[in-house]
C-alpha positions as CSV (number, residue, x, y, z in Angstrom):
1,M,-6.5,-13.5,6.6
2,N,-4.6,-16.4,5.3
3,E,-0.8,-16.6,4.8
4,Q,-1.1,-15.9,1.0
5,E,-3.1,-12.7,1.6
6,L,-0.7,-11.5,4.2
7,D,2.2,-12.3,1.9
8,Q,0.6,-10.3,-0.9
9,I,0.0,-7.3,1.3
10,Y,3.6,-7.5,2.6
11,Y,5.1,-7.4,-0.9
12,E,2.8,-4.6,-2.1
13,L,3.9,-2.5,0.9
14,E,7.6,-3.4,0.3
15,E,7.2,-2.1,-3.3
16,I,5.6,1.1,-2.1
17,E,8.3,1.6,0.5
18,A,11.1,1.1,-2.1
19,I,9.5,3.6,-4.6
20,L,9.0,6.2,-1.8
21,G,12.6,5.7,-0.7
22,I,13.8,6.3,-4.3
23,L,11.6,9.4,-4.7
24,A,12.9,10.8,-1.4
25,S,16.5,10.4,-2.5
26,I,16.0,12.0,-6.0
27,E,13.2,14.5,-5.3
28,H,15.4,17.5,-6.2
29,D,16.3,16.0,-9.6
30,L,12.8,15.3,-10.8
31,P,10.2,17.7,-12.1
32,P,7.2,18.0,-9.7
33,Q,4.7,16.5,-12.2
34,Y,6.7,13.2,-12.3
35,I,6.6,13.0,-8.5
36,G,2.9,13.7,-8.6
37,I,2.2,11.0,-11.1
38,V,4.1,8.4,-9.1
39,A,2.6,9.6,-5.8
40,S,-0.9,9.3,-7.2
41,H,-0.3,5.8,-8.5
42,Y,1.0,4.6,-5.1
43,H,-1.6,6.5,-3.2
44,C,-4.2,4.4,-5.0
45,K,-2.2,1.2,-4.2
46,V,-2.3,2.1,-0.5
47,I,-6.0,2.8,-0.6
48,N,-6.6,-0.6,-2.2
49,I,-4.4,-2.3,0.5
50,R,-6.3,-0.6,3.3
51,K,-9.7,-1.7,1.7
52,M,-8.5,-5.3,1.5
53,I,-7.4,-5.2,5.1
54,K,-10.6,-3.6,6.2
55,K,-12.7,-6.2,4.3
56,K,-10.8,-9.0,6.0
57,L,-11.1,-7.4,9.5
58,D,-14.8,-6.9,9.0
59,K,-15.1,-10.6,8.3
60,M,-13.0,-11.5,11.4
61,I,-14.6,-9.3,14.0
62,P,-18.1,-10.8,13.9
63,L,-16.5,-14.2,14.3
64,A,-14.5,-13.1,17.4
65,E,-17.6,-11.7,19.0
66,Q,-19.5,-15.0,18.9
């Protein structure tokens, strides 16, 4: 992974962390369906980040074994 890709992942995770922190602090004030909608959106973002990392790791591992 290059620096730009790591930077992108870092800031995507920072956004997710911030949103989850906000939800945790106001969870009693929001209807459950709103929390579910936001959770679903960020769940998809986490899945995409993990796929991106996995793809990069798969490319790196064969190189390390040579």
